[in-house]
N, C-alpha and C positions, 0 to 999 in steps of 0.2 A: 743454828744461826748465830753468828757473832756480830754484835753491834758495838762500835767504838765511837766516841765523840772526840773531836779535836778542834782546836781554835787556831786559825791562822790570821795574820794581821792585815793583809791587804787583798783587795779584790783580785789582782792578778798574780799574787804570790803562789808558790808551789804548795800543794797539799802532798806532803811527803810521808809515805809509810816507811818509817825507818826504825821502828822498835822491834818488829818481827823480822829478823834477818834469816834468810834461808841458809842453813849450814850445808856445805858440800864437802864431804870427806871421803877418803879412800883408805882401804886397808888391803894388804896383799901378803901372800905366802907362796913359796915354791916347795915342791916335794918331789923327790925321786924315790922310786921303789923298785925292787926286784920284779921281774916279770911274773914270777910265780906267786907274788903276793897280790896280784890284781884282783882276784876273785873276792877277797875279803877286805879290800881296801875301800872301795866306793860304798857309801851308805845312802839309804833313802832318808831324806830329810823332809819334814812337812813344812811347807810354806803357805802363805795365805794372801789373797787379795781381798781385803775386808773380811767378809764373812764366808768366803769360798776357800777351801783348802785343796791343795794338790801336793804331789810328792815329786821331789827332784832327787836325781842320783848325783851325789856330790862327795868330794873328798872332805876330810874333817876340817872344821872351820876355826879351830882353836889356834891361839898364838899367832894371829895375823899381825903384821907390821905396818906402820904408817908409810904411806907413799907420798908422792908430790902430785897435786892437782895442777894440770896445765891450764892456767886461767885464760890464756890467749885462745886455746882451742875451745874451752868452754864458752868464751865470748862469741866465737864464730858459730857454734852450735845454737846458742840462745838467739843470736841475731837472725839466722836463717829460719829458725823455728817460729819466732815472733812475726817474721815477714810473712810466712805462710798463714799464720793465724790471722793477720790483719788484712791480707790481700787475697786470701783463698787461691793462691797461685805459688808456683815454685818449680822445683825439680821433680817431675813426675816419674823419672826413671828409677827403677829399684837400686837401692844401695845396700851393700852387705851390712848386716847389723853390727859386726864387730871383728876386730883383728887384734892380735898381739904380735909385736915385732921384737924379736930377741937379737940383741948384739952379741955376737960370738967372736972367737979368736980368728975366724976365717970369713966373717961377713955377717949376714943377717939370716935369721930363720923366721918366717911369717906364718903364724897360725891364723886361719881364717874360719869364720862362723860355719859350723855344720849343724848346729841344733841338738846334737847328742854326742856322747862319747863313744867312739868306735875303735875297733882293734886295728892295728897296723896302719894307722893314719895320723894326721895332725889336724887340730881343729879347735874351735871355741864354741862353748854353749853358754846361754844367757838365761838366768832364772830371775824372776821378779817377785818382789813381795811388797805389799801395800797395806798399811795399817794406820790407825789413828792413835795419837799419844797426847793426852791432855788438851784435846780440841784442835790439834794440829795434825797434818799428814806427814808420814814418813814413807818415802819410796826408796826401796833397796834393790839394787841390781847385782846379782852374783855372776860374775864372768869366770867360767871354768875353762882354762886352756889346757891342752893335753898334746903329748907326742908319744904315741905307742908304736913308733917305727923303730928300726935298728939304728937310727942316726946317733952319732956321738959328737959332742961339742961342749965347750966351756963358755958360759954366758956371763956377761958383766952388766948388762942392763936389759930391762923389759919396758916396752911402751904399750899402752892400751888405747886402741882406737874405737870409736863408737859413733853411731848415727841416730838421729831422732826422726820422728815423722808425725804427720797429722792426716787424718782422713776427711776428705771433703765430700761426703755422701750422706745418706740416711742410714738408719739402723739396717744391719745386714738383712737382706731378704726383701726390702721394701723398695730399694732404688739402687741403680748402678752409680757408683762413685769412684773416686781414685784417691791415691795417697800422694802427699808431697813429702819429699825426704830432704834432710839436711845432708851435707857432705859428711863423709866419714873423717872425723878429726881426732887428733890426739887429745885425750882428756886427762891422762895420768901417766906417770913414769916412775920407775924406781931402779936404784942400783942393786945388783945381786951378785952373788959369787957361788956358782954351782956347776957341777959337771954331769952331763947326761952321758952315760955309756951305752954301748950297743945292747947290752943285756938288762937295761933298766927302762922304766917308763917315767915320764915327766908330767907333773900336774902343776898348774898355776891357778890359785883361787884369788879372785880380785873382787872386793866389795866397793861399789860406788853408791853412796847414800845421800839423798836430798832429805833433810829433816827440818822440823820447825816451820812447816809450810802452812800458813793460815788459810782457811777455806777461800777467802776472797782473792788469794794470789795463786791458787793451784793452777789456774789457767795459764800462767806465765812459766811454769816449770816444764822443760822439755820432757816428752815421753820417749824414752830410748827403746829401740827395737829389742824384742826378747822372745823367748820361746812361748811366753804366755800370750803373745799377739794382742796386746792391749793398746788401744789408740784413742785419742781425743777426736770426737766428731764435731765438726765446726760448721757444716752446711746442711740444709734440708731439715734442720732440727731447731725449732723455736725455743727449746729449753736450753740450748748452749748459747750463752750471750754474756756481755759485759757492758753495762750501761750506766751512765751518770745522769741523774736527774737533778734539776735545780728547781727549788720552790720559788715561783713568781708571785706568791700570795693569791693565786687564782687557779690552783690545781690540786689534785689529790697526790700527796707525797708518799707514794708507795711504788714498789717494783712493779713495772707494767702499768703504772698510772699514767695520767695525761699531762704530767709536767714536762716542760722543755727537757730534751735529752740529747746526749751525744754518746758516740761509741768509740772504739779503738780505731785509730788511723795510723799516724806516724809513731816512731819510737827512736830511742838512742840507746846504744850499748857502748860501754867503754870500760877498761881495766883501771882499777885504782888499788895499788898495793897488791894484796892477795885476794881481792874481790872483783867480781864482775857487777857492774852497775847497770841496771835496766831502767830507763825513764820513758814513761808513756804519757804524753800530754793529751789532755781532753779539753775542748772548748765548747761551751754550750751558750747559744744566744738566748737570753732570758727577757728580752723586751725592755720595758721601763725598769727603773731602779727599784730594788726591794731591800727591806731592812728587817732582819739580816737575810743574806742569801744562803739558804740551807741546801746542802748537797747530799744526795743519797747515791751511794755506789752500790750497784747490784751485780753480783757475780754468780753465774750458773755454768757448770761444766759437766758434760756427760761423757763418760768413757765406756767403751765397749770392748769386751774380750771374749774370744771364742774357743780358746784352747784349754780353758780351765773350767771344770765342772760341767762339760757337755756342751749344751746349746749356747749360742750367743747370749751374753748376759751384759747388762749395763748397771753402772752406779753413777749417781748424780750428787753433786755437792752444790749447795746454794748458801750464800751469805750476804750480809749488808755491811756497809761502813757509812756512818753519818758524820758530818762535820758542818761548820758554818763559816761563812766569809763575812768580814765586817762590811757595813753598808758602803756602797759606792760614793764617789765624790758627788756632792749635792749639785743639782742643776742639769744633770745629764738626762738624756731621754732614751738612750738605748745602751744596754750593757752586755758584755760577754763574761761568763764565768770560766776562768781558766784554772784547771787543776793538773798537776803533774804528779803521776803516781810513780814513786821510785822504789824499786825493790833491789836489795843487795844480796848477791850470792857470795857468801863468805867462805873461803876454802880453808881446810885444815888437814 
């Protein structure tokens, strides 16, 4: 549990979470090998989702180079993801988890998600790792693109496309539900210079990482589709919530208490420089004026994954954020507490 206290100056001023900035970075490498080297090239790597380990067959991960994060594509993904989160609706049609588009001397080559590395084909596989670092979460997505065909071409650029999703049902096996998907959008790109020959195989390893995610903000970070099949559950589940409680001096100021409360409704996303800004306003009617107006933000998120460690497994994160607003203007009889939670996705 993380509890922080901040002071803002006016009743209607923003409560801005601006010191914990979610870092979004990408690293990429391309490798061509002779076909006869394939059997000794891929290695089993141990990845983990918190306390669960699983093995992934991947190329070497050393010497990866910085890429460029597409902030406009990231904004589209975040907007569609938060829309599904706040409305429990959206695009229910299945969207491919990932694609890589290579610009070559004669056009484009598209590698589409297959879930594993196969012979004599082209595709993309996605492996996920989740862990905690100094009280914050880190989500790592390893995209492995491959071309094990006889194709030959010279590439000058690679683009990475991905999609996120939310599940609006109960824990698997207890109720029927459905997923809402974002569009597949470009989230990163890089310039390259390599030639794939007919007698060689191509591998592309791409790491997309969300880091420095405080527990109270994990709900706002898109869950990208991956082989691990992990997803956020937002309906039929009372433990998944985000509420703001306001002390009116006549209630129990605790998560799940009887203080006036408000939840997530609207939101705003926009690009500012190399960052995507997400603003979520919350308004709570607190009745007569109070002094001071204490705000308690309670966040709980449950994630379920079914392809790691056997049976469906869940992990839940909960946290709180406390702050106070200065007393309202004297003489009033009814007041609204307005807080705007602002989260910055800073790319590098």
